[in-house]
N, C-alpha and C positions, 0 to 999 in steps of 0.2 A: 940516468939518475940511479943512484944506488938503491933507494927504497923500491923503485919500480923493478929493478933487477932482482932484488930479494923476493918480491911478491911473485914475479914470474917463476923463480925457483920453487917457491911454495906451490904455485899452480902446477908446475911440471911434476913435482913430487906427488901431489894429489892425483894427477892424471896417471902416473905410473901405478899408484895404488889401485886406481879404478881399473887399469888395464890388467893387472894381476888378478883382481877379483873377477873380471870378465873372462879371462883365460880359464880360470877354474870352472866357471859356469859353462863356457863353451865346451870344455872337455867333458863335463858331467852330462850335458845335454846333446852331445855330438850325434847320437842316433836320431834325434828329433829335429835337427837343424838342417835346413836346406840352403843356408847362406853360402854363397860361393862367388867367385869373381864373375862379374857381369850382372849379378842380381842387384838391382838398384831401386826396388819398389819403395823402400823406406827413405830414399835420398830426396831431400827437399831443401829449400832455402830456409834453414832454421835461423832463428834469432837467438843471440847469446848475450850474456852479460858483458859489460865493457872489459873486464879483466881477461875474459876468455877471447874476446874479439882481438884485443891487442896482443895477447900471447900467440894466437894463431897467426896474426899478421906478421909478427916478428919471426916466428919459426918458418912459416911458408915462404917468406921472402918473395923472390921473383916468380915462384911457382904460381902465384895468384894470376899472373898474366897469361897462363896457359888455359885459364877458364874460357867460357864462351857465354855470349849473351843469351840469357834464358829465352826460350820461345813462348813460355807461358808463365803466369803468376805462380809463385811457389816452387818453381823448378830451381834446383841448385846450379849455380853457374860453374861449379867446380866438378860437375859430373860430365865428363867428356868421353864419348864412345863407351859408355857404361863403366867408366873407371873414375875414381876420385883423384884429381890432379894434386890435391893437397893432403893426401891420405895420411902421411906421417904427422901432419900438424892438425888434422881434423879435430873438431871440438868433441867434448866428452859425450854429448848426446849421440853423436854419430858412432861412437865406439861401443855403445850399448845396444844398438839396433839388432833385432833378431832374438835377443834374450827375453825371458819372461821378466817383465818389469813390475815391481810392486811399488805402489805410491798411494798417498792419501788423496782420495777424491773429495767431492763436495761434502759427503757425510760419512763415508767409511773407506776402508782400504779397497783399492782396485788393483786388478792384475791386467796387464796388457802384454800381448805376444803377437808376433807377426803371423798373419793368417796362412802363410806358406809353411810355417814351422808348427810342430806339436799337433799335427793333424790326427795322429793316432795315440794321443797322450791324454790321460784322464786329468783334467784340470784340478780335480780334487787332490791330486798328488803334489801340487805345488805347495811349498812351505817357505818359511823365512830363509831356510838354509839353501834352498835351490832356486831362489829368485833373486833378482838384482834389486837392492834397496835404494831406489832412485832418490827418494827424499833425503836419505842420509848424506849422499854425495852432493846433492843440490844445496843442502843447508851449508855444508862446508864451503862450497863454491861461492855461495851468496855472501858468507862472512868474509871470505878472501876478497870478493869484489868490493865490499864496503871499505876494507883497508886500502885497496887500490884507488878507489875514488877519492878517499881522504888524502892520499899521497899526491894527487894531481893538483897543480896550481889552478885556482879558481873553481875547483870541483865541477868540471863540465858535464857530469852525468848525474842523473837522479838515481837513488838506490835501486829502484826496480826497473830501470831503463834497460831495454833489450835492443840490440843492433842486428839487423839482418846481415847474414854472411855475404849476400850479394854486394853489399857496400864495399867490401874488400876488392872485388873485381871492378866495380864501377870506379873506385878511386885509382886503381892501377891503370885503367883505360884513360881516365881524365889526365893522368900525368904524362901520357904520350904526346 
């Protein structure tokens, strides 16, 4: 469908912008980051909005079959031998892991960062300029998701509905 294709193009443009923002922050914080191949402490079965779920599904294609049945609740099925088998298609939340994330909590702004990173960094030195503005990107993703849902026949999803990534793997296995 042309509308869906246009929305996926918007999603990929947003994701490229996010990747560029993350790259600047990774470069800025390089001395404090311990993220490397094989580090998967933050990898879990995230749930994502339908637009992202379907965009990841489209881009990952047959790679979803390379996943594995999770051994425990919350384990990402696409983490195999400490590597993401859908890495290029991974959702936006996975792309921000390790960075200092700034977001609105219940009552005020909160900061989250991996406990393996920034071990010798004064958290008072975090500013809007050197943290990732999670809410800004999530808001744009949410609005894109609304457009996506409205474009689907019968509107099969609720606006706040989230889909676990493991469903991609489960669907691929059930098609065998």
